[in-house]
PDB file of N, CA, C and O in Angstrom:
ATOM      1  N   MET A   1     103.748 175.259 150.256  1.00  0.00           N
ATOM      2  CA  MET A   1     104.796 176.729 150.586  1.00  0.00           C
ATOM      3  C   MET A   1     105.332 177.153 149.229  1.00  0.00           C
ATOM      4  O   MET A   1     105.512 176.388 148.282  1.00  0.00           O
ATOM      5  N   THR A   2     105.567 178.472 149.243  1.00  0.00           N
ATOM      6  CA  THR A   2     106.094 178.612 147.846  1.00  0.00           C
ATOM      7  C   THR A   2     107.547 179.185 148.087  1.00  0.00           C
ATOM      8  O   THR A   2     107.786 179.649 149.202  1.00  0.00           O
ATOM      9  N   ILE A   3     108.238 179.186 147.410  1.00  0.00           N
ATOM     10  CA  ILE A   3     109.763 179.922 148.087  1.00  0.00           C
ATOM     11  C   ILE A   3     109.670 180.967 148.300  1.00  0.00           C
ATOM     12  O   ILE A   3     110.177 181.246 149.387  1.00  0.00           O
ATOM     13  N   ASN A   4     109.068 182.137 147.572  1.00  0.00           N
ATOM     14  CA  ASN A   4     108.748 183.681 148.649  1.00  0.00           C
ATOM     15  C   ASN A   4     108.227 183.559 149.823  1.00  0.00           C
ATOM     16  O   ASN A   4     108.511 184.410 150.665  1.00  0.00           O
ATOM     17  N   ASN A   5     107.392 182.532 150.140  1.00  0.00           N
ATOM     18  CA  ASN A   5     106.544 182.651 151.725  1.00  0.00           C
ATOM     19  C   ASN A   5     107.470 181.795 152.465  1.00  0.00           C
ATOM     20  O   ASN A   5     107.067 181.339 153.535  1.00  0.00           O
ATOM     21  N   PHE A   6     108.924 181.439 151.970  1.00  0.00           N
ATOM     22  CA  PHE A   6     109.760 180.331 152.703  1.00  0.00           C
ATOM     23  C   PHE A   6     110.656 181.523 153.351  1.00  0.00           C
ATOM     24  O   PHE A   6     110.932 181.674 154.541  1.00  0.00           O
ATOM     25  N   ILE A   7     111.049 182.361 152.197  1.00  0.00           N
ATOM     26  CA  ILE A   7     112.104 183.162 152.613  1.00  0.00           C
ATOM     27  C   ILE A   7     111.429 184.639 153.451  1.00  0.00           C
ATOM     28  O   ILE A   7     112.157 185.337 154.157  1.00  0.00           O
ATOM     29  N   LYS A   8     109.860 184.971 153.218  1.00  0.00           N
ATOM     30  CA  LYS A   8     109.506 185.479 153.697  1.00  0.00           C
ATOM     31  C   LYS A   8     109.542 185.463 155.472  1.00  0.00           C
ATOM     32  O   LYS A   8     109.696 186.416 156.235  1.00  0.00           O
ATOM     33  N   GLN A   9     109.364 184.174 155.746  1.00  0.00           N
ATOM     34  CA  GLN A   9     109.331 183.396 157.141  1.00  0.00           C
ATOM     35  C   GLN A   9     110.783 183.374 157.541  1.00  0.00           C
ATOM     36  O   GLN A   9     111.136 182.956 158.644  1.00  0.00           O
ATOM     37  N   ARG A  10     111.561 183.797 156.700  1.00  0.00           N
ATOM     38  CA  ARG A  10     113.104 183.461 157.187  1.00  0.00           C
ATOM     39  C   ARG A  10     113.933 184.631 156.861  1.00  0.00           C
ATOM     40  O   ARG A  10     114.892 184.539 156.095  1.00  0.00           O
ATOM     41  N   PRO A  11     113.401 186.297 157.721  1.00  0.00           N
ATOM     42  CA  PRO A  11     114.253 187.216 157.125  1.00  0.00           C
ATOM     43  C   PRO A  11     115.500 187.135 157.852  1.00  0.00           C
ATOM     44  O   PRO A  11     116.270 188.058 157.588  1.00  0.00           O
ATOM     45  N   TYR A  12     115.901 186.317 158.665  1.00  0.00           N
ATOM     46  CA  TYR A  12     117.193 186.643 159.423  1.00  0.00           C
ATOM     47  C   TYR A  12     118.302 186.039 158.403  1.00  0.00           C
ATOM     48  O   TYR A  12     119.506 186.041 158.661  1.00  0.00           O
ATOM     49  N   LEU A  13     117.763 185.548 157.268  1.00  0.00           N
ATOM     50  CA  LEU A  13     118.640 184.907 156.067  1.00  0.00           C
ATOM     51  C   LEU A  13     119.251 186.136 155.301  1.00  0.00           C
ATOM     52  O   LEU A  13     120.418 186.216 154.918  1.00  0.00           O
ATOM     53  N   VAL A  14     118.194 187.149 155.132  1.00  0.00           N
ATOM     54  CA  VAL A  14     118.537 188.129 154.236  1.00  0.00           C
ATOM     55  C   VAL A  14     118.205 189.598 154.574  1.00  0.00           C
ATOM     56  O   VAL A  14     118.003 190.541 153.808  1.00  0.00           O
ATOM     57  N   TRP A  15     118.202 189.541 156.071  1.00  0.00           N
ATOM     58  CA  TRP A  15     118.430 190.674 156.766  1.00  0.00           C
ATOM     59  C   TRP A  15     118.781 192.076 156.134  1.00  0.00           C
ATOM     60  O   TRP A  15     118.190 193.091 156.504  1.00  0.00           O
ATOM     61  N   TYR A  16     120.009 192.101 154.925  1.00  0.00           N
ATOM     62  CA  TYR A  16     120.054 193.588 154.932  1.00  0.00           C
ATOM     63  C   TYR A  16     119.213 194.054 153.000  1.00  0.00           C
ATOM     64  O   TYR A  16     119.343 195.070 152.317  1.00  0.00           O
ATOM     65  N   VAL A  17     118.495 192.878 152.770  1.00  0.00           N
ATOM     66  CA  VAL A  17     117.797 193.360 151.405  1.00  0.00           C
ATOM     67  C   VAL A  17     116.343 193.888 152.033  1.00  0.00           C
ATOM     68  O   VAL A  17     115.572 193.359 152.833  1.00  0.00           O
ATOM     69  N   LYS A  18     116.308 195.098 151.359  1.00  0.00           N
ATOM     70  CA  LYS A  18     115.342 195.863 151.672  1.00  0.00           C
ATOM     71  C   LYS A  18     113.951 195.186 151.134  1.00  0.00           C
ATOM     72  O   LYS A  18     112.985 195.115 151.894  1.00  0.00           O
ATOM     73  N   ASP A  19     113.887 194.683 149.767  1.00  0.00           N
ATOM     74  CA  ASP A  19     112.292 194.344 148.936  1.00  0.00           C
ATOM     75  C   ASP A  19     112.581 192.906 149.123  1.00  0.00           C
ATOM     76  O   ASP A  19     113.341 192.487 148.250  1.00  0.00           O
ATOM     77  N   ILE A  20     112.167 191.909 150.096  1.00  0.00           N
ATOM     78  CA  ILE A  20     112.980 190.291 150.011  1.00  0.00           C
ATOM     79  C   ILE A  20     111.608 189.566 148.813  1.00  0.00           C
ATOM     80  O   ILE A  20     111.579 188.393 148.443  1.00  0.00           O
ATOM     81  N   GLU A  21     110.732 190.513 148.468  1.00  0.00           N
ATOM     82  CA  GLU A  21     109.767 189.788 147.185  1.00  0.00           C
ATOM     83  C   GLU A  21     110.214 189.592 145.951  1.00  0.00           C
ATOM     84  O   GLU A  21     109.742 188.812 145.125  1.00  0.00           O
ATOM     85  N   ARG A  22     111.383 190.499 145.789  1.00  0.00           N
ATOM     86  CA  ARG A  22     111.993 190.760 144.578  1.00  0.00           C
ATOM     87  C   ARG A  22     113.175 189.978 144.028  1.00  0.00           C
ATOM     88  O   ARG A  22     113.783 190.157 142.972  1.00  0.00           O
ATOM     89  N   LEU A  23     113.472 188.564 145.510  1.00  0.00           N
ATOM     90  CA  LEU A  23     114.750 187.895 145.285  1.00  0.00           C
ATOM     91  C   LEU A  23     114.516 186.875 144.417  1.00  0.00           C
ATOM     92  O   LEU A  23     113.411 186.344 144.527  1.00  0.00           O
ATOM     93  N   SER A  24     115.351 186.400 143.471  1.00  0.00           N
ATOM     94  CA  SER A  24     115.435 185.251 142.765  1.00  0.00           C
ATOM     95  C   SER A  24     115.303 183.663 143.590  1.00  0.00           C
ATOM     96  O   SER A  24     115.532 183.508 144.790  1.00  0.00           O
ATOM     97  N   GLN A  25     115.007 182.891 142.913  1.00  0.00           N
ATOM     98  CA  GLN A  25     115.075 181.601 143.475  1.00  0.00           C
ATOM     99  C   GLN A  25     116.759 181.464 143.982  1.00  0.00           C
ATOM    100  O   GLN A  25     117.151 181.169 145.111  1.00  0.00           O
ATOM    101  N   GLU A  26     117.572 181.768 142.799  1.00  0.00           N
ATOM    102  CA  GLU A  26     118.925 181.792 142.699  1.00  0.00           C
ATOM    103  C   GLU A  26     119.519 182.557 144.014  1.00  0.00           C
ATOM    104  O   GLU A  26     120.533 182.132 144.567  1.00  0.00           O
ATOM    105  N   SER A  27     118.798 183.754 144.494  1.00  0.00           N
ATOM    106  CA  SER A  27     119.534 184.379 145.295  1.00  0.00           C
ATOM    107  C   SER A  27     118.869 183.577 146.915  1.00  0.00           C
ATOM    108  O   SER A  27     119.650 183.237 147.803  1.00  0.00           O
ATOM    109  N   ILE A  28     117.567 183.416 147.018  1.00  0.00           N
ATOM    110  CA  ILE A  28     117.622 182.537 148.214  1.00  0.00           C
ATOM    111  C   ILE A  28     117.900 180.835 148.410  1.00  0.00           C
ATOM    112  O   ILE A  28     117.594 180.054 149.311  1.00  0.00           O
ATOM    113  N   VAL A  29     118.539 180.691 147.273  1.00  0.00           N
ATOM    114  CA  VAL A  29     119.281 179.139 147.512  1.00  0.00           C
ATOM    115  C   VAL A  29     120.596 179.548 148.036  1.00  0.00           C
ATOM    116  O   VAL A  29     121.143 178.782 148.829  1.00  0.00           O
ATOM    117  N   GLU A  30     121.130 180.552 147.733  1.00  0.00           N
ATOM    118  CA  GLU A  30     122.579 181.161 147.859  1.00  0.00           C
ATOM    119  C   GLU A  30     122.227 181.497 149.302  1.00  0.00           C
ATOM    120  O   GLU A  30     123.092 181.054 150.058  1.00  0.00           O
ATOM    121  N   HIS A  31     121.483 181.979 149.783  1.00  0.00           N
ATOM    122  CA  HIS A  31     121.353 182.743 151.000  1.00  0.00           C
ATOM    123  C   HIS A  31     120.866 181.742 152.124  1.00  0.00           C
ATOM    124  O   HIS A  31     120.914 182.078 153.307  1.00  0.00           O
ATOM    125  N   THR A  32     120.471 180.701 151.788  1.00  0.00           N
ATOM    126  CA  THR A  32     119.850 179.624 152.501  1.00  0.00           C
ATOM    127  C   THR A  32     120.938 178.662 152.539  1.00  0.00           C
ATOM    128  O   THR A  32     121.087 178.136 153.642  1.00  0.00           O
ATOM    129  N   LEU A  33     121.644 178.337 151.731  1.00  0.00           N
ATOM    130  CA  LEU A  33     122.786 177.447 151.650  1.00  0.00           C
ATOM    131  C   LEU A  33     123.959 177.703 152.550  1.00  0.00           C
ATOM    132  O   LEU A  33     124.636 176.991 153.292  1.00  0.00           O
ATOM    133  N   ASN A  34     123.959 179.145 152.174  1.00  0.00           N
ATOM    134  CA  ASN A  34     125.185 179.892 152.552  1.00  0.00           C
ATOM    135  C   ASN A  34     125.157 180.106 154.656  1.00  0.00           C
ATOM    136  O   ASN A  34     126.124 179.917 155.394  1.00  0.00           O
ATOM    137  N   ASP A  35     123.768 180.521 155.074  1.00  0.00           N
ATOM    138  CA  ASP A  35     123.526 180.992 156.094  1.00  0.00           C
ATOM    139  C   ASP A  35     122.357 180.354 157.175  1.00  0.00           C
ATOM    140  O   ASP A  35     122.178 180.726 158.335  1.00  0.00           O
ATOM    141  N   GLY A  36     121.536 179.158 156.355  1.00  0.00           N
ATOM    142  CA  GLY A  36     120.609 178.589 156.862  1.00  0.00           C
ATOM    143  C   GLY A  36     121.127 177.501 157.857  1.00  0.00           C
ATOM    144  O   GLY A  36     122.284 177.087 157.775  1.00  0.00           O
ATOM    145  N   ASP A  37     120.244 177.044 158.802  1.00  0.00           N
ATOM    146  CA  ASP A  37     120.566 175.946 159.361  1.00  0.00           C
ATOM    147  C   ASP A  37     120.056 174.832 158.748  1.00  0.00           C
ATOM    148  O   ASP A  37     119.657 174.851 157.584  1.00  0.00           O
ATOM    149  N   PHE A  38     120.036 173.627 159.621  1.00  0.00           N
ATOM    150  CA  PHE A  38     119.405 172.406 158.858  1.00  0.00           C
ATOM    151  C   PHE A  38     118.214 172.477 158.405  1.00  0.00           C
ATOM    152  O   PHE A  38     117.978 171.945 157.320  1.00  0.00           O
ATOM    153  N   GLY A  39     117.130 173.180 159.157  1.00  0.00           N
ATOM    154  CA  GLY A  39     115.835 173.001 159.244  1.00  0.00           C
ATOM    155  C   GLY A  39     115.680 173.553 157.742  1.00  0.00           C
ATOM    156  O   GLY A  39     115.151 172.931 156.821  1.00  0.00           O
ATOM    157  N   ASP A  40     116.244 174.839 157.669  1.00  0.00           N
ATOM    158  CA  ASP A  40     116.297 175.949 156.688  1.00  0.00           C
ATOM    159  C   ASP A  40     116.248 174.995 155.445  1.00  0.00           C
ATOM    160  O   ASP A  40     115.202 174.783 154.830  1.00  0.00           O
ATOM    161  N   ILE A  41     117.450 174.438 155.123  1.00  0.00           N
ATOM    162  CA  ILE A  41     118.166 173.769 153.843  1.00  0.00           C
ATOM    163  C   ILE A  41     117.220 172.961 153.345  1.00  0.00           C
ATOM    164  O   ILE A  41     116.852 172.845 152.176  1.00  0.00           O
ATOM    165  N   LYS A  42     116.617 172.056 154.932  1.00  0.00           N
ATOM    166  CA  LYS A  42     115.607 170.903 154.348  1.00  0.00           C
ATOM    167  C   LYS A  42     114.247 171.026 153.758  1.00  0.00           C
ATOM    168  O   LYS A  42     113.580 170.248 153.076  1.00  0.00           O
ATOM    169  N   GLU A  43     113.979 172.485 154.311  1.00  0.00           N
ATOM    170  CA  GLU A  43     112.621 173.029 153.867  1.00  0.00           C
ATOM    171  C   GLU A  43     112.952 173.719 152.349  1.00  0.00           C
ATOM    172  O   GLU A  43     111.973 173.867 151.618  1.00  0.00           O
ATOM    173  N   LEU A  44     113.939 174.039 151.967  1.00  0.00           N
ATOM    174  CA  LEU A  44     114.216 174.609 150.971  1.00  0.00           C
ATOM    175  C   LEU A  44     114.091 173.492 149.886  1.00  0.00           C
ATOM    176  O   LEU A  44     113.300 173.667 148.959  1.00  0.00           O
ATOM    177  N   ILE A  45     114.659 172.627 149.943  1.00  0.00           N
ATOM    178  CA  ILE A  45     115.014 171.466 149.528  1.00  0.00           C
ATOM    179  C   ILE A  45     113.435 170.530 149.217  1.00  0.00           C
ATOM    180  O   ILE A  45     113.095 170.094 148.117  1.00  0.00           O
ATOM    181  N   SER A  46     112.926 170.443 150.065  1.00  0.00           N
ATOM    182  CA  SER A  46     111.148 170.156 149.889  1.00  0.00           C
ATOM    183  C   SER A  46     110.194 171.148 149.209  1.00  0.00           C
ATOM    184  O   SER A  46     109.054 170.893 148.822  1.00  0.00           O
ATOM    185  N   ILE A  47     110.744 172.140 149.138  1.00  0.00           N
ATOM    186  CA  ILE A  47     109.946 173.266 148.151  1.00  0.00           C
ATOM    187  C   ILE A  47     110.339 173.131 146.622  1.00  0.00           C
ATOM    188  O   ILE A  47     109.621 173.094 145.622  1.00  0.00           O
ATOM    189  N   LEU A  48     111.326 173.086 146.726  1.00  0.00           N
ATOM    190  CA  LEU A  48     112.226 173.386 145.309  1.00  0.00           C
ATOM    191  C   LEU A  48     112.492 171.867 144.505  1.00  0.00           C
ATOM    192  O   LEU A  48     112.315 171.582 143.320  1.00  0.00           O
ATOM    193  N   GLY A  49     113.016 170.979 145.714  1.00  0.00           N
ATOM    194  CA  GLY A  49     113.412 169.570 145.269  1.00  0.00           C
ATOM    195  C   GLY A  49     115.131 169.475 145.281  1.00  0.00           C
ATOM    196  O   GLY A  49     115.785 170.481 145.006  1.00  0.00           O
ATOM    197  N   VAL A  50     115.700 168.373 145.573  1.00  0.00           N
ATOM    198  CA  VAL A  50     117.046 168.405 145.560  1.00  0.00           C
ATOM    199  C   VAL A  50     117.611 168.523 144.212  1.00  0.00           C
ATOM    200  O   VAL A  50     118.767 168.948 144.214  1.00  0.00           O
ATOM    201  N   LYS A  51     117.268 168.343 143.422  1.00  0.00           N
ATOM    202  CA  LYS A  51     117.963 168.337 141.933  1.00  0.00           C
ATOM    203  C   LYS A  51     117.882 169.861 141.508  1.00  0.00           C
ATOM    204  O   LYS A  51     118.972 170.271 141.112  1.00  0.00           O
ATOM    205  N   LYS A  52     116.913 170.762 141.490  1.00  0.00           N
ATOM    206  CA  LYS A  52     116.584 171.809 141.457  1.00  0.00           C
ATOM    207  C   LYS A  52     117.675 172.543 142.178  1.00  0.00           C
ATOM    208  O   LYS A  52     118.361 173.338 141.536  1.00  0.00           O
ATOM    209  N   VAL A  53     117.830 172.406 143.077  1.00  0.00           N
ATOM    210  CA  VAL A  53     118.542 173.463 144.450  1.00  0.00           C
ATOM    211  C   VAL A  53     119.963 173.005 143.755  1.00  0.00           C
ATOM    212  O   VAL A  53     120.479 173.965 143.184  1.00  0.00           O
ATOM    213  N   ALA A  54     120.811 171.667 143.641  1.00  0.00           N
ATOM    214  CA  ALA A  54     121.556 171.108 143.070  1.00  0.00           C
ATOM    215  C   ALA A  54     122.040 171.837 141.831  1.00  0.00           C
ATOM    216  O   ALA A  54     123.232 172.100 141.678  1.00  0.00           O
ATOM    217  N   ASP A  55     120.997 172.198 140.843  1.00  0.00           N
ATOM    218  CA  ASP A  55     121.373 172.860 139.465  1.00  0.00           C
ATOM    219  C   ASP A  55     121.691 173.908 139.642  1.00  0.00           C
ATOM    220  O   ASP A  55     122.647 174.385 139.029  1.00  0.00           O
ATOM    221  N   ILE A  56     120.757 174.824 140.832  1.00  0.00           N
ATOM    222  CA  ILE A  56     121.336 176.377 141.120  1.00  0.00           C
ATOM    223  C   ILE A  56     122.303 176.273 141.403  1.00  0.00           C
ATOM    224  O   ILE A  56     123.007 176.985 140.686  1.00  0.00           O
ATOM    225  N   PHE A  57     123.039 175.571 142.348  1.00  0.00           N
ATOM    226  CA  PHE A  57     124.025 175.604 143.301  1.00  0.00           C
ATOM    227  C   PHE A  57     125.394 175.555 142.176  1.00  0.00           C
ATOM    228  O   PHE A  57     126.341 176.327 142.032  1.00  0.00           O
ATOM    229  N   LYS A  58     125.081 174.511 141.602  1.00  0.00           N
ATOM    230  CA  LYS A  58     126.268 173.817 140.396  1.00  0.00           C
ATOM    231  C   LYS A  58     126.308 175.498 139.466  1.00  0.00           C
ATOM    232  O   LYS A  58     127.385 176.094 139.452  1.00  0.00           O
ATOM    233  N   LYS A  59     125.336 175.996 138.898  1.00  0.00           N
ATOM    234  CA  LYS A  59     125.010 177.038 137.765  1.00  0.00           C
ATOM    235  C   LYS A  59     125.841 177.869 138.678  1.00  0.00           C
ATOM    236  O   LYS A  59     126.939 177.761 138.132  1.00  0.00           O
ATOM    237  N   GLN A  60     126.003 178.550 139.610  1.00  0.00           N
ATOM    238  CA  GLN A  60     126.319 179.314 140.615  1.00  0.00           C
ATOM    239  C   GLN A  60     128.236 179.142 140.598  1.00  0.00           C
ATOM    240  O   GLN A  60     129.102 179.955 140.273  1.00  0.00           O
ATOM    241  N   LEU A  61     128.288 178.362 140.874  1.00  0.00           N
ATOM    242  CA  LEU A  61     129.734 177.765 141.013  1.00  0.00           C
ATOM    243  C   LEU A  61     130.080 178.166 139.433  1.00  0.00           C
ATOM    244  O   LEU A  61     131.211 178.653 139.426  1.00  0.00           O
ATOM    245  N   LYS A  62     129.762 178.150 138.682  1.00  0.00           N
ATOM    246  CA  LYS A  62     130.339 178.474 137.330  1.00  0.00           C
ATOM    247  C   LYS A  62     130.577 180.094 137.101  1.00  0.00           C
ATOM    248  O   LYS A  62     131.466 180.297 136.274  1.00  0.00           O
ATOM    249  N   GLN A  63     130.172 180.908 137.472  1.00  0.00           N
ATOM    250  CA  GLN A  63     129.920 182.057 137.270  1.00  0.00           C
ATOM    251  C   GLN A  63     131.538 182.687 137.766  1.00  0.00           C
ATOM    252  O   GLN A  63     132.372 181.968 138.316  1.00  0.00           O
ATOM    253  N   LYS A  64     131.712 183.844 137.514  1.00  0.00           N
ATOM    254  CA  LYS A  64     132.855 184.344 137.878  1.00  0.00           C
ATOM    255  C   LYS A  64     132.987 184.646 139.488  1.00  0.00           C
ATOM    256  O   LYS A  64     133.888 184.421 140.296  1.00  0.00           O
ATOM    257  N   ARG A  65     131.683 185.260 139.598  1.00  0.00           N
ATOM    258  CA  ARG A  65     131.856 185.880 141.407  1.00  0.00           C
ATOM    259  C   ARG A  65     131.409 184.841 141.787  1.00  0.00           C
ATOM    260  O   ARG A  65     130.715 184.187 141.008  1.00  0.00           O
ATOM    261  N   ILE A  66     131.745 184.222 143.507  1.00  0.00           N
ATOM    262  CA  ILE A  66     130.883 183.095 143.850  1.00  0.00           C
ATOM    263  C   ILE A  66     131.141 183.739 145.244  1.00  0.00           C
ATOM    264  O   ILE A  66     132.219 184.210 145.609  1.00  0.00           O
ATOM    265  N   ASN A  67     129.839 183.682 146.063  1.00  0.00           N
ATOM    266  CA  ASN A  67     129.629 184.169 147.200  1.00  0.00           C
ATOM    267  C   ASN A  67     129.917 183.011 148.388  1.00  0.00           C
ATOM    268  O   ASN A  67     130.159 183.385 149.535  1.00  0.00           O
ATOM    269  N   TYR A  68     129.881 181.766 148.087  1.00  0.00           N
ATOM    270  CA  TYR A  68     129.893 180.705 148.930  1.00  0.00           C
ATOM    271  C   TYR A  68     131.263 180.771 149.531  1.00  0.00           C
ATOM    272  O   TYR A  68     132.292 181.147 148.971  1.00  0.00           O
ATOM    273  N   ASP A  69     131.120 180.365 150.703  1.00  0.00           N
ATOM    274  CA  ASP A  69     132.296 179.718 151.683  1.00  0.00           C
ATOM    275  C   ASP A  69     132.911 178.919 151.085  1.00  0.00           C
ATOM    276  O   ASP A  69     132.197 178.240 150.346  1.00  0.00           O
ATOM    277  N   SER A  70     134.342 178.588 151.058  1.00  0.00           N
ATOM    278  CA  SER A  70     134.865 177.294 150.463  1.00  0.00           C
ATOM    279  C   SER A  70     134.577 176.058 151.237  1.00  0.00           C
ATOM    280  O   SER A  70     134.911 174.967 150.774  1.00  0.00           O
ATOM    281  N   LYS A  71     133.978 176.156 152.384  1.00  0.00           N
ATOM    282  CA  LYS A  71     133.580 174.776 153.274  1.00  0.00           C
ATOM    283  C   LYS A  71     132.266 174.663 153.216  1.00  0.00           C
ATOM    284  O   LYS A  71     131.789 173.854 154.012  1.00  0.00           O
ATOM    285  N   ILE A  72     131.370 175.348 152.369  1.00  0.00           N
ATOM    286  CA  ILE A  72     129.906 175.330 152.195  1.00  0.00           C
ATOM    287  C   ILE A  72     130.011 175.117 150.635  1.00  0.00           C
ATOM    288  O   ILE A  72     128.934 174.806 150.126  1.00  0.00           O
ATOM    289  N   ILE A  73     130.959 175.207 149.866  1.00  0.00           N
ATOM    290  CA  ILE A  73     131.254 174.842 148.797  1.00  0.00           C
ATOM    291  C   ILE A  73     131.428 172.985 148.492  1.00  0.00           C
ATOM    292  O   ILE A  73     130.826 172.218 147.741  1.00  0.00           O
ATOM    293  N   ASN A  74     132.607 172.786 149.536  1.00  0.00           N
ATOM    294  CA  ASN A  74     132.635 171.323 149.454  1.00  0.00           C
ATOM    295  C   ASN A  74     131.941 170.661 150.093  1.00  0.00           C
ATOM    296  O   ASN A  74     131.854 169.538 149.596  1.00  0.00           O
ATOM    297  N   TYR A  75     131.364 170.780 150.997  1.00  0.00           N
ATOM    298  CA  TYR A  75     129.946 169.996 152.246  1.00  0.00           C
ATOM    299  C   TYR A  75     128.744 170.086 150.592  1.00  0.00           C
ATOM    300  O   TYR A  75     128.329 169.035 150.104  1.00  0.00           O
ATOM    301  N   PHE A  76     128.477 171.072 150.152  1.00  0.00           N
ATOM    302  CA  PHE A  76     127.323 171.007 149.555  1.00  0.00           C
ATOM    303  C   PHE A  76     127.804 170.048 147.780  1.00  0.00           C
ATOM    304  O   PHE A  76     126.893 169.461 147.197  1.00  0.00           O
ATOM    305  N   LYS A  77     128.916 170.044 147.310  1.00  0.00           N
ATOM    306  CA  LYS A  77     129.382 169.386 146.272  1.00  0.00           C
ATOM    307  C   LYS A  77     129.246 167.596 146.662  1.00  0.00           C
ATOM    308  O   LYS A  77     128.693 166.776 145.929  1.00  0.00           O
ATOM    309  N   LEU A  78     129.643 167.414 147.466  1.00  0.00           N
ATOM    310  CA  LEU A  78     129.666 165.996 148.036  1.00  0.00           C
ATOM    311  C   LEU A  78     128.532 165.714 148.479  1.00  0.00           C
ATOM    312  O   LEU A  78     128.052 164.646 148.100  1.00  0.00           O
ATOM    313  N   TYR A  79     127.661 166.657 149.513  1.00  0.00           N
ATOM    314  CA  TYR A  79     126.072 166.420 149.578  1.00  0.00           C
ATOM    315  C   TYR A  79     125.059 166.546 148.372  1.00  0.00           C
ATOM    316  O   TYR A  79     123.870 166.343 148.620  1.00  0.00           O
ATOM    317  N   PHE A  80     125.418 166.846 147.164  1.00  0.00           N
ATOM    318  CA  PHE A  80     124.476 167.021 145.966  1.00  0.00           C
ATOM    319  C   PHE A  80     124.853 165.469 144.926  1.00  0.00           C
ATOM    320  O   PHE A  80     124.091 164.955 144.108  1.00  0.00           O
ATOM    321  N   LYS A  81     126.062 165.070 145.254  1.00  0.00           N
ATOM    322  CA  LYS A  81     126.804 164.268 144.380  1.00  0.00           C
ATOM    323  C   LYS A  81     126.001 162.898 144.820  1.00  0.00           C
ATOM    324  O   LYS A  81     125.629 162.172 143.898  1.00  0.00           O
ATOM    325  N   GLN A  82     125.683 162.458 146.317  1.00  0.00           N
ATOM    326  CA  GLN A  82     125.295 162.019 146.809  1.00  0.00           C
ATOM    327  C   GLN A  82     123.722 161.905 146.714  1.00  0.00           C
ATOM    328  O   GLN A  82     123.159 160.811 146.695  1.00  0.00           O
ATOM    329  N   TYR A  83     123.157 162.922 146.665  1.00  0.00           N
ATOM    330  CA  TYR A  83     121.508 162.897 146.728  1.00  0.00           C
ATOM    331  C   TYR A  83     121.008 163.412 145.549  1.00  0.00           C
ATOM    332  O   TYR A  83     119.869 163.074 145.226  1.00  0.00           O
ATOM    333  N   ALA A  84     121.592 164.115 144.887  1.00  0.00           N
ATOM    334  CA  ALA A  84     120.986 164.895 143.501  1.00  0.00           C
ATOM    335  C   ALA A  84     121.013 164.205 142.141  1.00  0.00           C
ATOM    336  O   ALA A  84     120.571 164.781 141.148  1.00  0.00           O
TER     337      ALA A  84
END
């Protein structure tokens, strides 16, 4: 499965986006980590790999504007420290 097929099968993660085919990997990772359930996150990691997802997440945390909830940030910092 590709990352684009992944997000097409989960429109509830990006319900307000008109053209989901134009979403970047970074945007899909952000939406999934913020709003996805365990199965969504597990599938995302199986597609991209835990290192790639961790790299995208860490890169996003360095940006000026961060869209992650503080609890999500804490959880995935710990998760990726352990598994990536």
